[in-house]
C-alpha atoms as one frame of an Amber mdcrd trajectory, in Angstrom:
protein
  75.679  26.369  20.130  75.131  27.629  23.670  73.269  24.417  24.513  76.142
  22.250  23.345  78.583  24.307  25.383  76.448  23.914  28.511  76.198  20.165
  27.975  79.971  19.989  27.447  80.586  21.948  30.665  78.186  19.662  32.522
  80.000  16.582  31.265  83.377  18.128  32.107  82.258  18.857  35.676  80.898
  15.297  35.969  84.196  13.812  34.787  85.977  16.276  37.056  84.185  14.651
  39.968  85.734  11.326  39.059  89.158  12.935  38.683  88.805  14.645  42.080
  87.954  11.315  43.701  91.172   9.717  42.490  93.368  12.832  42.658  92.870
  13.213  46.408  93.581   9.570  47.237  95.463  10.630  50.378  92.336  12.248
  51.889  89.682  10.380  53.902  87.212   8.444  51.788  84.238  10.405  53.100
  85.809  13.657  51.923  86.593  12.214  48.504  83.068  10.873  48.093  81.667
  14.217  49.236  83.721  16.137  46.681  82.748  13.694  43.947  79.038  13.886
  44.790  79.297  17.687  44.940  80.700  17.726  41.407  77.975  15.343  40.265
  75.307  17.596  41.790  76.829  20.675  40.155  76.911  18.857  36.800  73.259
  17.945  37.293  72.305  21.544  38.013  74.199  22.768  34.950  72.612  20.054
  32.824  69.149  20.861  34.212  69.202  24.301  32.610  69.918  23.019  29.109
  67.129  22.114  26.662  68.260  18.453  26.559  68.218  18.461  30.366  64.675
  19.830  30.452  63.612  17.255  27.860  65.123  14.499  30.007  63.263  15.715
  33.094  60.004  15.794  31.122  60.699  12.286  29.808  61.415  11.045  33.350
  58.142  12.519  34.643  56.186  10.905  31.806  57.929   7.579  32.485  56.927
   7.724  36.141  53.327   8.470  35.146  53.335   5.473  32.782  54.818   3.204
  35.453  51.941   4.156  37.757  49.489   2.849  35.127  50.990  -0.655  35.152
  48.776  -3.355  36.622  51.068  -5.473  38.769  50.280  -9.160  39.358  48.870
 -10.261  42.697  50.883 -12.353  45.138  48.966 -15.470  44.097  49.622 -14.876
  40.385  53.307 -14.260  41.069  53.688 -17.467  43.084  51.816 -19.508  40.457
  53.980 -18.149  37.645  57.144 -18.777  39.662  56.015 -22.339  40.337  55.394
 -22.979  36.649  58.861 -21.635  35.810  60.518 -23.884  38.419  58.646 -26.965
  37.172  59.580 -26.167  33.558  63.243 -25.660  34.468  63.285 -28.961  36.367
  61.685 -30.841  33.467  64.134 -29.296  30.981  67.085 -30.153  33.249  65.988
 -33.794  33.426  65.390 -33.870  29.648  68.814 -32.424  28.881  70.443 -34.804
  31.364  68.782 -37.780  29.634  69.825 -36.504  26.182  73.394 -35.941  27.404
  73.529 -39.393  28.974  72.141 -40.963  25.794  74.652 -39.190  23.555  77.493
 -40.194  25.894  76.338 -43.830  25.817  75.997 -43.803  22.007  79.400 -42.171
  21.550  81.049 -44.713  23.837  79.470 -47.585  21.889  80.592 -46.137  18.557
  84.219 -45.597  19.594  84.376 -48.782  21.670  85.031 -47.252  25.117  83.034
 -47.827  28.229  81.421 -50.850  29.738
């Protein structure tokens, strides 16, 4: 129950940051953004000390570790793949243009319009 209350307080402070931003519309923008970011930081600190917050931090760390294991393509592989995609898109565009033109021609012949 305590965990749910902490999460609720964290969410309330986060939403409070948005309310503060719009409530003080007569203040300079930098002050409003500062107050909003302060509320967001406070909500983050409150959320950090909840079990779901700790689980999220652990998940984020594991995600970063997994991202480091990814083998990224070389520049050459990236350019080759991009080239293949461009050629395929061009060929499909021409194909669809021909199909569209053919259907337009056939439709005009059937209904008797066109030259």
